[in-house]
PyMOL Python script that loads the backbone (N, CA, C, O; Angstrom):
from pymol import cmd

cmd.read_pdbstr("""\
ATOM      1  N   MET A   1      56.474 118.609 121.825  1.00  0.00           N
ATOM      2  CA  MET A   1      56.070 117.902 120.661  1.00  0.00           C
ATOM      3  C   MET A   1      55.963 118.834 119.400  1.00  0.00           C
ATOM      4  O   MET A   1      55.341 119.894 119.459  1.00  0.00           O
ATOM      5  N   THR A   2      56.561 118.425 118.318  1.00  0.00           N
ATOM      6  CA  THR A   2      56.250 119.264 117.108  1.00  0.00           C
ATOM      7  C   THR A   2      56.178 118.368 115.964  1.00  0.00           C
ATOM      8  O   THR A   2      56.574 117.204 116.032  1.00  0.00           O
ATOM      9  N   ALA A   3      55.654 118.916 114.855  1.00  0.00           N
ATOM     10  CA  ALA A   3      55.243 118.137 113.502  1.00  0.00           C
ATOM     11  C   ALA A   3      56.509 118.165 112.649  1.00  0.00           C
ATOM     12  O   ALA A   3      57.185 119.182 112.496  1.00  0.00           O
ATOM     13  N   ILE A   4      56.783 116.980 112.106  1.00  0.00           N
ATOM     14  CA  ILE A   4      57.612 116.843 110.825  1.00  0.00           C
ATOM     15  C   ILE A   4      57.037 116.294 109.789  1.00  0.00           C
ATOM     16  O   ILE A   4      56.559 115.172 109.955  1.00  0.00           O
ATOM     17  N   LYS A   5      56.939 116.899 108.535  1.00  0.00           N
ATOM     18  CA  LYS A   5      56.352 116.233 107.443  1.00  0.00           C
ATOM     19  C   LYS A   5      57.467 115.342 106.685  1.00  0.00           C
ATOM     20  O   LYS A   5      58.572 115.676 106.258  1.00  0.00           O
ATOM     21  N   VAL A   6      56.875 114.231 106.666  1.00  0.00           N
ATOM     22  CA  VAL A   6      57.757 113.185 105.994  1.00  0.00           C
ATOM     23  C   VAL A   6      57.382 112.704 104.620  1.00  0.00           C
ATOM     24  O   VAL A   6      56.201 112.421 104.415  1.00  0.00           O
ATOM     25  N   LEU A   7      58.216 112.590 103.715  1.00  0.00           N
ATOM     26  CA  LEU A   7      57.801 112.217 102.517  1.00  0.00           C
ATOM     27  C   LEU A   7      58.558 110.913 101.820  1.00  0.00           C
ATOM     28  O   LEU A   7      59.773 110.742 101.920  1.00  0.00           O
ATOM     29  N   TYR A   8      57.763 110.110 101.173  1.00  0.00           N
ATOM     30  CA  TYR A   8      58.443 108.933 100.736  1.00  0.00           C
ATOM     31  C   TYR A   8      58.325 108.810  99.234  1.00  0.00           C
ATOM     32  O   TYR A   8      57.246 109.117  98.727  1.00  0.00           O
ATOM     33  N   PHE A   9      59.420 108.350  98.391  1.00  0.00           N
ATOM     34  CA  PHE A   9      59.335 108.430  97.044  1.00  0.00           C
ATOM     35  C   PHE A   9      59.611 106.769  96.431  1.00  0.00           C
ATOM     36  O   PHE A   9      60.100 105.810  97.028  1.00  0.00           O
ATOM     37  N   ALA A  10      59.117 106.864  95.090  1.00  0.00           N
ATOM     38  CA  ALA A  10      59.354 105.530  94.371  1.00  0.00           C
ATOM     39  C   ALA A  10      58.978 104.270  95.400  1.00  0.00           C
ATOM     40  O   ALA A  10      58.084 104.385  96.238  1.00  0.00           O
ATOM     41  N   GLY A  11      59.709 103.145  95.249  1.00  0.00           N
ATOM     42  CA  GLY A  11      59.281 101.980  95.948  1.00  0.00           C
ATOM     43  C   GLY A  11      58.932 102.184  97.349  1.00  0.00           C
ATOM     44  O   GLY A  11      58.048 101.468  97.820  1.00  0.00           O
ATOM     45  N   LEU A  12      59.560 103.150  98.159  1.00  0.00           N
ATOM     46  CA  LEU A  12      59.263 103.087  99.522  1.00  0.00           C
ATOM     47  C   LEU A  12      57.712 103.590  99.660  1.00  0.00           C
ATOM     48  O   LEU A  12      56.965 103.194 100.554  1.00  0.00           O
ATOM     49  N   LYS A  13      57.336 104.533  98.629  1.00  0.00           N
ATOM     50  CA  LYS A  13      56.078 105.104  98.830  1.00  0.00           C
ATOM     51  C   LYS A  13      54.986 103.767  98.503  1.00  0.00           C
ATOM     52  O   LYS A  13      53.917 103.653  99.103  1.00  0.00           O
ATOM     53  N   GLU A  14      55.425 102.863  97.525  1.00  0.00           N
ATOM     54  CA  GLU A  14      54.444 101.878  97.367  1.00  0.00           C
ATOM     55  C   GLU A  14      54.471 100.856  98.534  1.00  0.00           C
ATOM     56  O   GLU A  14      53.383 100.317  98.737  1.00  0.00           O
ATOM     57  N   LYS A  15      55.589 100.445  99.417  1.00  0.00           N
ATOM     58  CA  LYS A  15      55.743  99.664 100.124  1.00  0.00           C
ATOM     59  C   LYS A  15      54.941 100.316 101.530  1.00  0.00           C
ATOM     60  O   LYS A  15      54.176  99.607 102.184  1.00  0.00           O
ATOM     61  N   ILE A  16      55.176 101.515 101.838  1.00  0.00           N
ATOM     62  CA  ILE A  16      54.523 102.195 103.002  1.00  0.00           C
ATOM     63  C   ILE A  16      52.926 102.293 102.719  1.00  0.00           C
ATOM     64  O   ILE A  16      52.099 101.998 103.582  1.00  0.00           O
ATOM     65  N   GLY A  17      52.568 102.758 101.356  1.00  0.00           N
ATOM     66  CA  GLY A  17      51.281 102.854 101.197  1.00  0.00           C
ATOM     67  C   GLY A  17      50.706 104.296 101.004  1.00  0.00           C
ATOM     68  O   GLY A  17      49.559 104.570 100.651  1.00  0.00           O
ATOM     69  N   HIS A  18      51.652 105.110 101.283  1.00  0.00           N
ATOM     70  CA  HIS A  18      51.422 106.609 101.033  1.00  0.00           C
ATOM     71  C   HIS A  18      52.480 107.334 100.676  1.00  0.00           C
ATOM     72  O   HIS A  18      53.534 106.727 100.867  1.00  0.00           O
ATOM     73  N   GLY A  19      52.614 108.541 100.172  1.00  0.00           N
ATOM     74  CA  GLY A  19      53.781 109.281  99.812  1.00  0.00           C
ATOM     75  C   GLY A  19      54.105 110.321 100.907  1.00  0.00           C
ATOM     76  O   GLY A  19      55.260 110.746 100.924  1.00  0.00           O
ATOM     77  N   ALA A  20      53.340 110.722 101.703  1.00  0.00           N
ATOM     78  CA  ALA A  20      53.573 111.798 102.733  1.00  0.00           C
ATOM     79  C   ALA A  20      52.711 111.556 104.148  1.00  0.00           C
ATOM     80  O   ALA A  20      51.591 111.046 104.108  1.00  0.00           O
ATOM     81  N   GLU A  21      53.242 111.906 105.204  1.00  0.00           N
ATOM     82  CA  GLU A  21      52.665 111.973 106.510  1.00  0.00           C
ATOM     83  C   GLU A  21      53.146 112.877 107.493  1.00  0.00           C
ATOM     84  O   GLU A  21      54.326 113.191 107.337  1.00  0.00           O
ATOM     85  N   THR A  22      52.595 113.352 108.404  1.00  0.00           N
ATOM     86  CA  THR A  22      52.900 114.185 109.339  1.00  0.00           C
ATOM     87  C   THR A  22      53.158 113.399 110.796  1.00  0.00           C
ATOM     88  O   THR A  22      52.210 112.942 111.434  1.00  0.00           O
ATOM     89  N   ILE A  23      54.349 113.306 111.187  1.00  0.00           N
ATOM     90  CA  ILE A  23      54.698 112.657 112.417  1.00  0.00           C
ATOM     91  C   ILE A  23      55.155 113.707 113.457  1.00  0.00           C
ATOM     92  O   ILE A  23      55.977 114.579 113.174  1.00  0.00           O
ATOM     93  N   THR A  24      54.596 113.583 114.645  1.00  0.00           N
ATOM     94  CA  THR A  24      54.910 114.357 115.771  1.00  0.00           C
ATOM     95  C   THR A  24      55.829 113.706 116.813  1.00  0.00           C
ATOM     96  O   THR A  24      55.640 112.649 117.416  1.00  0.00           O
ATOM     97  N   ILE A  25      56.832 114.528 116.898  1.00  0.00           N
ATOM     98  CA  ILE A  25      58.100 114.109 117.773  1.00  0.00           C
ATOM     99  C   ILE A  25      58.268 114.747 118.704  1.00  0.00           C
ATOM    100  O   ILE A  25      57.669 115.821 118.644  1.00  0.00           O
ATOM    101  N   PRO A  26      59.013 114.537 119.878  1.00  0.00           N
ATOM    102  CA  PRO A  26      59.330 115.474 120.967  1.00  0.00           C
ATOM    103  C   PRO A  26      60.762 115.959 120.694  1.00  0.00           C
ATOM    104  O   PRO A  26      61.704 115.208 120.441  1.00  0.00           O
ATOM    105  N   PHE A  27      60.826 117.427 120.783  1.00  0.00           N
ATOM    106  CA  PHE A  27      62.122 117.970 120.537  1.00  0.00           C
ATOM    107  C   PHE A  27      62.600 118.341 121.976  1.00  0.00           C
ATOM    108  O   PHE A  27      62.956 119.499 122.194  1.00  0.00           O
ATOM    109  N   ASP A  28      62.622 117.348 123.025  1.00  0.00           N
ATOM    110  CA  ASP A  28      63.434 117.614 124.131  1.00  0.00           C
ATOM    111  C   ASP A  28      64.936 117.370 124.073  1.00  0.00           C
ATOM    112  O   ASP A  28      65.738 117.660 124.961  1.00  0.00           O
ATOM    113  N   GLN A  29      65.221 116.756 122.824  1.00  0.00           N
ATOM    114  CA  GLN A  29      66.614 116.516 122.561  1.00  0.00           C
ATOM    115  C   GLN A  29      66.968 116.757 120.985  1.00  0.00           C
ATOM    116  O   GLN A  29      66.078 117.051 120.188  1.00  0.00           O
ATOM    117  N   SER A  30      68.264 116.619 120.614  1.00  0.00           N
ATOM    118  CA  SER A  30      68.371 117.100 119.168  1.00  0.00           C
ATOM    119  C   SER A  30      67.929 115.677 118.415  1.00  0.00           C
ATOM    120  O   SER A  30      68.020 114.577 118.959  1.00  0.00           O
ATOM    121  N   TRP A  31      67.475 115.883 117.177  1.00  0.00           N
ATOM    122  CA  TRP A  31      67.011 114.753 116.408  1.00  0.00           C
ATOM    123  C   TRP A  31      67.826 114.696 115.037  1.00  0.00           C
ATOM    124  O   TRP A  31      68.044 115.710 114.374  1.00  0.00           O
ATOM    125  N   THR A  32      68.222 113.522 114.698  1.00  0.00           N
ATOM    126  CA  THR A  32      68.917 113.324 113.533  1.00  0.00           C
ATOM    127  C   THR A  32      67.956 112.672 112.454  1.00  0.00           C
ATOM    128  O   THR A  32      66.854 112.214 112.760  1.00  0.00           O
ATOM    129  N   VAL A  33      68.425 112.670 111.270  1.00  0.00           N
ATOM    130  CA  VAL A  33      67.701 111.875 110.188  1.00  0.00           C
ATOM    131  C   VAL A  33      67.694 110.377 110.416  1.00  0.00           C
ATOM    132  O   VAL A  33      66.883 109.619 109.883  1.00  0.00           O
ATOM    133  N   ALA A  34      68.614 110.021 111.211  1.00  0.00           N
ATOM    134  CA  ALA A  34      68.973 108.647 111.678  1.00  0.00           C
ATOM    135  C   ALA A  34      67.837 107.985 112.537  1.00  0.00           C
ATOM    136  O   ALA A  34      67.180 106.964 112.331  1.00  0.00           O
ATOM    137  N   MET A  35      67.815 109.015 113.706  1.00  0.00           N
ATOM    138  CA  MET A  35      66.868 108.777 114.826  1.00  0.00           C
ATOM    139  C   MET A  35      65.408 108.752 114.173  1.00  0.00           C
ATOM    140  O   MET A  35      64.613 107.841 114.403  1.00  0.00           O
ATOM    141  N   LEU A  36      65.164 109.703 113.440  1.00  0.00           N
ATOM    142  CA  LEU A  36      63.686 109.879 112.730  1.00  0.00           C
ATOM    143  C   LEU A  36      63.527 108.365 112.054  1.00  0.00           C
ATOM    144  O   LEU A  36      62.576 107.657 112.387  1.00  0.00           O
ATOM    145  N   ARG A  37      64.412 107.957 111.185  1.00  0.00           N
ATOM    146  CA  ARG A  37      64.254 106.827 110.534  1.00  0.00           C
ATOM    147  C   ARG A  37      63.911 105.572 111.574  1.00  0.00           C
ATOM    148  O   ARG A  37      62.944 104.816 111.470  1.00  0.00           O
ATOM    149  N   GLU A  38      64.845 105.539 112.505  1.00  0.00           N
ATOM    150  CA  GLU A  38      64.532 104.580 113.459  1.00  0.00           C
ATOM    151  C   GLU A  38      63.090 104.620 114.132  1.00  0.00           C
ATOM    152  O   GLU A  38      62.432 103.602 114.346  1.00  0.00           O
ATOM    153  N   HIS A  39      62.712 105.794 114.415  1.00  0.00           N
ATOM    154  CA  HIS A  39      61.411 106.045 114.980  1.00  0.00           C
ATOM    155  C   HIS A  39      60.377 105.707 114.173  1.00  0.00           C
ATOM    156  O   HIS A  39      59.440 105.065 114.645  1.00  0.00           O
ATOM    157  N   LEU A  40      60.392 106.099 112.802  1.00  0.00           N
ATOM    158  CA  LEU A  40      59.589 105.606 111.800  1.00  0.00           C
ATOM    159  C   LEU A  40      59.354 104.042 111.577  1.00  0.00           C
ATOM    160  O   LEU A  40      58.296 103.480 111.291  1.00  0.00           O
ATOM    161  N   VAL A  41      60.480 103.549 111.759  1.00  0.00           N
ATOM    162  CA  VAL A  41      60.512 101.978 111.570  1.00  0.00           C
ATOM    163  C   VAL A  41      59.838 101.226 112.720  1.00  0.00           C
ATOM    164  O   VAL A  41      59.268 100.143 112.586  1.00  0.00           O
ATOM    165  N   SER A  42      59.965 101.937 113.911  1.00  0.00           N
ATOM    166  CA  SER A  42      59.249 101.444 115.184  1.00  0.00           C
ATOM    167  C   SER A  42      57.522 101.614 115.003  1.00  0.00           C
ATOM    168  O   SER A  42      56.615 100.953 115.508  1.00  0.00           O
ATOM    169  N   LEU A  43      57.494 102.519 114.278  1.00  0.00           N
ATOM    170  CA  LEU A  43      55.829 102.602 114.093  1.00  0.00           C
ATOM    171  C   LEU A  43      55.093 101.441 113.203  1.00  0.00           C
ATOM    172  O   LEU A  43      53.879 101.406 112.998  1.00  0.00           O
ATOM    173  N   GLY A  44      56.051 100.498 112.712  1.00  0.00           N
ATOM    174  CA  GLY A  44      55.542  99.461 111.578  1.00  0.00           C
ATOM    175  C   GLY A  44      54.745 100.003 110.526  1.00  0.00           C
ATOM    176  O   GLY A  44      54.940 101.145 110.109  1.00  0.00           O
ATOM    177  N   GLN A  45      53.870  99.261 110.079  1.00  0.00           N
ATOM    178  CA  GLN A  45      52.635  99.497 108.947  1.00  0.00           C
ATOM    179  C   GLN A  45      53.686  99.786 107.605  1.00  0.00           C
ATOM    180  O   GLN A  45      53.492 100.799 106.933  1.00  0.00           O
ATOM    181  N   GLY A  46      54.710  98.922 107.284  1.00  0.00           N
ATOM    182  CA  GLY A  46      55.174  98.929 106.262  1.00  0.00           C
ATOM    183  C   GLY A  46      56.666  99.802 106.082  1.00  0.00           C
ATOM    184  O   GLY A  46      57.408  99.791 105.100  1.00  0.00           O
ATOM    185  N   ARG A  47      56.836 100.556 107.374  1.00  0.00           N
ATOM    186  CA  ARG A  47      58.011 101.336 107.420  1.00  0.00           C
ATOM    187  C   ARG A  47      59.169 100.733 107.719  1.00  0.00           C
ATOM    188  O   ARG A  47      60.183 101.399 107.932  1.00  0.00           O
ATOM    189  N   ASP A  48      59.155  99.217 107.777  1.00  0.00           N
ATOM    190  CA  ASP A  48      60.372  98.646 108.074  1.00  0.00           C
ATOM    191  C   ASP A  48      61.315  98.619 107.028  1.00  0.00           C
ATOM    192  O   ASP A  48      62.472  98.215 107.149  1.00  0.00           O
ATOM    193  N   CYS A  49      60.651  99.183 105.698  1.00  0.00           N
ATOM    194  CA  CYS A  49      61.662  99.217 104.393  1.00  0.00           C
ATOM    195  C   CYS A  49      62.425 100.293 104.469  1.00  0.00           C
ATOM    196  O   CYS A  49      63.293 100.401 103.603  1.00  0.00           O
ATOM    197  N   LEU A  50      62.328 101.184 105.336  1.00  0.00           N
ATOM    198  CA  LEU A  50      63.412 102.123 105.793  1.00  0.00           C
ATOM    199  C   LEU A  50      64.604 101.600 106.239  1.00  0.00           C
ATOM    200  O   LEU A  50      65.697 102.123 106.024  1.00  0.00           O
ATOM    201  N   ALA A  51      64.398 100.424 106.950  1.00  0.00           N
ATOM    202  CA  ALA A  51      65.577 100.066 107.695  1.00  0.00           C
ATOM    203  C   ALA A  51      66.406  99.087 106.679  1.00  0.00           C
ATOM    204  O   ALA A  51      67.626  99.013 106.819  1.00  0.00           O
ATOM    205  N   THR A  52      65.745  98.337 105.657  1.00  0.00           N
ATOM    206  CA  THR A  52      66.245  97.567 104.856  1.00  0.00           C
ATOM    207  C   THR A  52      66.704  97.899 103.404  1.00  0.00           C
ATOM    208  O   THR A  52      67.396  97.136 102.731  1.00  0.00           O
ATOM    209  N   GLN A  53      66.266  99.071 103.003  1.00  0.00           N
ATOM    210  CA  GLN A  53      66.484  99.680 101.761  1.00  0.00           C
ATOM    211  C   GLN A  53      67.958 100.046 101.650  1.00  0.00           C
ATOM    212  O   GLN A  53      68.485 100.856 102.413  1.00  0.00           O
ATOM    213  N   LYS A  54      68.569  99.447 100.716  1.00  0.00           N
ATOM    214  CA  LYS A  54      70.089  99.650 100.357  1.00  0.00           C
ATOM    215  C   LYS A  54      70.336 101.043  99.981  1.00  0.00           C
ATOM    216  O   LYS A  54      69.553 101.590  99.204  1.00  0.00           O
ATOM    217  N   ASN A  55      71.280 101.631 100.423  1.00  0.00           N
ATOM    218  CA  ASN A  55      71.477 102.864  99.987  1.00  0.00           C
ATOM    219  C   ASN A  55      70.521 103.938  99.844  1.00  0.00           C
ATOM    220  O   ASN A  55      70.332 104.693  98.890  1.00  0.00           O
ATOM    221  N   LEU A  56      69.870 103.856 101.135  1.00  0.00           N
ATOM    222  CA  LEU A  56      68.758 104.754 101.242  1.00  0.00           C
ATOM    223  C   LEU A  56      69.265 106.169 101.338  1.00  0.00           C
ATOM    224  O   LEU A  56      70.301 106.394 101.963  1.00  0.00           O
ATOM    225  N   LYS A  57      68.579 107.148 100.742  1.00  0.00           N
ATOM    226  CA  LYS A  57      69.066 108.708 100.541  1.00  0.00           C
ATOM    227  C   LYS A  57      67.878 109.369 101.567  1.00  0.00           C
ATOM    228  O   LYS A  57      66.777 108.906 101.867  1.00  0.00           O
ATOM    229  N   SER A  58      68.447 110.463 101.929  1.00  0.00           N
ATOM    230  CA  SER A  58      67.531 111.527 102.569  1.00  0.00           C
ATOM    231  C   SER A  58      67.704 112.895 102.197  1.00  0.00           C
ATOM    232  O   SER A  58      68.780 113.278 101.738  1.00  0.00           O
ATOM    233  N   ALA A  59      66.750 113.649 102.355  1.00  0.00           N
ATOM    234  CA  ALA A  59      66.948 115.151 102.069  1.00  0.00           C
ATOM    235  C   ALA A  59      66.133 116.022 103.088  1.00  0.00           C
ATOM    236  O   ALA A  59      64.945 115.762 103.280  1.00  0.00           O
ATOM    237  N   VAL A  60      66.663 116.901 103.646  1.00  0.00           N
ATOM    238  CA  VAL A  60      65.958 117.789 104.814  1.00  0.00           C
ATOM    239  C   VAL A  60      65.546 119.128 103.916  1.00  0.00           C
ATOM    240  O   VAL A  60      66.392 119.657 103.195  1.00  0.00           O
ATOM    241  N   ASN A  61      64.498 119.524 103.988  1.00  0.00           N
ATOM    242  CA  ASN A  61      64.031 120.817 103.297  1.00  0.00           C
ATOM    243  C   ASN A  61      64.677 120.862 101.902  1.00  0.00           C
ATOM    244  O   ASN A  61      65.308 121.826 101.468  1.00  0.00           O
ATOM    245  N   HIS A  62      64.468 119.818 101.312  1.00  0.00           N
ATOM    246  CA  HIS A  62      64.833 119.798  99.662  1.00  0.00           C
ATOM    247  C   HIS A  62      66.443 119.711  99.577  1.00  0.00           C
ATOM    248  O   HIS A  62      66.925 119.913  98.463  1.00  0.00           O
ATOM    249  N   GLU A  63      67.098 119.501 100.376  1.00  0.00           N
ATOM    250  CA  GLU A  63      68.577 119.517 100.145  1.00  0.00           C
ATOM    251  C   GLU A  63      69.019 118.093 100.648  1.00  0.00           C
ATOM    252  O   GLU A  63      68.559 117.595 101.675  1.00  0.00           O
ATOM    253  N   LEU A  64      69.978 117.458  99.813  1.00  0.00           N
ATOM    254  CA  LEU A  64      70.353 116.097 100.216  1.00  0.00           C
ATOM    255  C   LEU A  64      71.092 116.264 101.631  1.00  0.00           C
ATOM    256  O   LEU A  64      71.823 117.208 101.933  1.00  0.00           O
ATOM    257  N   ALA A  65      70.769 115.192 102.421  1.00  0.00           N
ATOM    258  CA  ALA A  65      71.346 115.468 103.875  1.00  0.00           C
ATOM    259  C   ALA A  65      71.836 113.962 104.212  1.00  0.00           C
ATOM    260  O   ALA A  65      71.301 113.020 103.627  1.00  0.00           O
ATOM    261  N   GLY A  66      72.777 113.767 105.086  1.00  0.00           N
ATOM    262  CA  GLY A  66      73.238 112.471 105.556  1.00  0.00           C
ATOM    263  C   GLY A  66      72.415 112.207 106.880  1.00  0.00           C
ATOM    264  O   GLY A  66      71.658 113.031 107.393  1.00  0.00           O
ATOM    265  N   PHE A  67      72.624 111.183 107.265  1.00  0.00           N
ATOM    266  CA  PHE A  67      71.664 110.382 108.350  1.00  0.00           C
ATOM    267  C   PHE A  67      72.293 111.072 109.731  1.00  0.00           C
ATOM    268  O   PHE A  67      71.829 110.804 110.840  1.00  0.00           O
ATOM    269  N   ASP A  68      73.290 111.899 109.553  1.00  0.00           N
ATOM    270  CA  ASP A  68      73.631 112.607 110.873  1.00  0.00           C
ATOM    271  C   ASP A  68      73.103 113.794 111.018  1.00  0.00           C
ATOM    272  O   ASP A  68      73.101 114.346 112.118  1.00  0.00           O
ATOM    273  N   SER A  69      72.528 114.412 109.817  1.00  0.00           N
ATOM    274  CA  SER A  69      71.958 115.719 109.793  1.00  0.00           C
ATOM    275  C   SER A  69      71.077 115.944 110.829  1.00  0.00           C
ATOM    276  O   SER A  69      70.409 114.994 111.236  1.00  0.00           O
ATOM    277  N   LEU A  70      70.940 117.225 111.414  1.00  0.00           N
ATOM    278  CA  LEU A  70      70.040 117.509 112.448  1.00  0.00           C
ATOM    279  C   LEU A  70      68.666 117.960 111.826  1.00  0.00           C
ATOM    280  O   LEU A  70      68.586 118.633 110.799  1.00  0.00           O
ATOM    281  N   ILE A  71      67.690 117.555 112.499  1.00  0.00           N
ATOM    282  CA  ILE A  71      66.133 118.102 112.220  1.00  0.00           C
ATOM    283  C   ILE A  71      65.818 119.034 113.071  1.00  0.00           C
ATOM    284  O   ILE A  71      65.892 118.924 114.295  1.00  0.00           O
ATOM    285  N   LEU A  72      65.375 120.200 112.325  1.00  0.00           N
ATOM    286  CA  LEU A  72      64.805 121.210 113.344  1.00  0.00           C
ATOM    287  C   LEU A  72      63.158 121.264 113.363  1.00  0.00           C
ATOM    288  O   LEU A  72      62.575 120.905 112.339  1.00  0.00           O
ATOM    289  N   PRO A  73      62.495 121.645 114.351  1.00  0.00           N
ATOM    290  CA  PRO A  73      61.117 121.790 114.283  1.00  0.00           C
ATOM    291  C   PRO A  73      60.497 122.402 112.893  1.00  0.00           C
ATOM    292  O   PRO A  73      60.845 123.459 112.368  1.00  0.00           O
ATOM    293  N   GLY A  74      59.470 121.463 112.407  1.00  0.00           N
ATOM    294  CA  GLY A  74      58.841 122.134 111.282  1.00  0.00           C
ATOM    295  C   GLY A  74      59.597 121.880 110.005  1.00  0.00           C
ATOM    296  O   GLY A  74      59.298 122.545 109.013  1.00  0.00           O
ATOM    297  N   CYS A  75      60.700 120.835 109.933  1.00  0.00           N
ATOM    298  CA  CYS A  75      61.252 120.553 108.796  1.00  0.00           C
ATOM    299  C   CYS A  75      60.585 119.626 108.079  1.00  0.00           C
ATOM    300  O   CYS A  75      59.686 118.948 108.576  1.00  0.00           O
ATOM    301  N   GLU A  76      61.016 119.512 106.718  1.00  0.00           N
ATOM    302  CA  GLU A  76      60.464 118.500 105.729  1.00  0.00           C
ATOM    303  C   GLU A  76      61.626 117.439 105.583  1.00  0.00           C
ATOM    304  O   GLU A  76      62.759 117.844 105.327  1.00  0.00           O
ATOM    305  N   VAL A  77      61.404 116.246 105.722  1.00  0.00           N
ATOM    306  CA  VAL A  77      62.214 115.165 105.538  1.00  0.00           C
ATOM    307  C   VAL A  77      61.725 114.270 104.504  1.00  0.00           C
ATOM    308  O   VAL A  77      60.544 113.924 104.545  1.00  0.00           O
ATOM    309  N   ALA A  78      62.553 113.820 103.506  1.00  0.00           N
ATOM    310  CA  ALA A  78      62.185 112.772 102.357  1.00  0.00           C
ATOM    311  C   ALA A  78      63.241 111.675 102.505  1.00  0.00           C
ATOM    312  O   ALA A  78      64.422 111.813 102.825  1.00  0.00           O
ATOM    313  N   PHE A  79      62.658 110.697 102.243  1.00  0.00           N
ATOM    314  CA  PHE A  79      63.456 109.249 102.052  1.00  0.00           C
ATOM    315  C   PHE A  79      63.149 108.787 100.620  1.00  0.00           C
ATOM    316  O   PHE A  79      62.017 108.803 100.135  1.00  0.00           O
ATOM    317  N   PHE A  80      64.278 108.364  99.975  1.00  0.00           N
ATOM    318  CA  PHE A  80      64.115 107.748  98.771  1.00  0.00           C
ATOM    319  C   PHE A  80      65.243 106.838  98.452  1.00  0.00           C
ATOM    320  O   PHE A  80      66.210 106.777  99.212  1.00  0.00           O
ATOM    321  N   PRO A  81      65.177 106.186  97.459  1.00  0.00           N
ATOM    322  CA  PRO A  81      66.115 105.053  96.807  1.00  0.00           C
ATOM    323  C   PRO A  81      67.245 105.853  96.162  1.00  0.00           C
ATOM    324  O   PRO A  81      67.033 107.035  95.892  1.00  0.00           O
ATOM    325  N   PRO A  82      68.390 105.315  95.903  1.00  0.00           N
ATOM    326  CA  PRO A  82      69.205 106.202  95.181  1.00  0.00           C
ATOM    327  C   PRO A  82      69.016 106.463  93.866  1.00  0.00           C
ATOM    328  O   PRO A  82      69.652 107.404  93.391  1.00  0.00           O
ATOM    329  N   VAL A  83      68.170 105.746  93.060  1.00  0.00           N
ATOM    330  CA  VAL A  83      67.728 106.094  91.863  1.00  0.00           C
ATOM    331  C   VAL A  83      66.177 106.179  91.669  1.00  0.00           C
ATOM    332  O   VAL A  83      65.467 105.174  91.659  1.00  0.00           O
ATOM    333  N   THR A  84      65.769 107.280  91.536  1.00  0.00           N
ATOM    334  CA  THR A  84      64.282 107.497  91.483  1.00  0.00           C
ATOM    335  C   THR A  84      63.799 108.071  90.084  1.00  0.00           C
ATOM    336  O   THR A  84      64.547 108.872  89.523  1.00  0.00           O
ATOM    337  N   GLY A  85      62.816 107.781  89.590  1.00  0.00           N
ATOM    338  CA  GLY A  85      62.260 108.479  88.208  1.00  0.00           C
ATOM    339  C   GLY A  85      61.417 109.590  88.367  1.00  0.00           C
ATOM    340  O   GLY A  85      60.893 109.785  89.464  1.00  0.00           O
ATOM    341  N   GLY A  86      61.195 110.420  87.326  1.00  0.00           N
ATOM    342  CA  GLY A  86      60.387 111.371  87.413  1.00  0.00           C
ATOM    343  C   GLY A  86      58.823 110.991  87.298  1.00  0.00           C
ATOM    344  O   GLY A  86      57.967 111.872  87.373  1.00  0.00           O
TER     345      GLY A  86
END
""", "prot")
cmd.dss("prot")
cmd.show_as("cartoon", "prot")
cmd.util.cbc("prot")
cmd.orient("prot")
């Protein structure tokens, strides 16, 4: 098990109720951003918006990443809508 820092921005932050959290996931297999998103949705508590947000974007360690991008132990993953303000 290892910890991943997950960040939420804009409307996602409002719907989920917080802008950041640390999630512990098992690394007995390779994880992708899509797998992390599915795991987060399964945790509930407003995270279902990750499945319904149109054109959801993601970043891994501050760089734009596709949902097929691999996540390594200790990564920071961010989710945000296609347009977000400062």
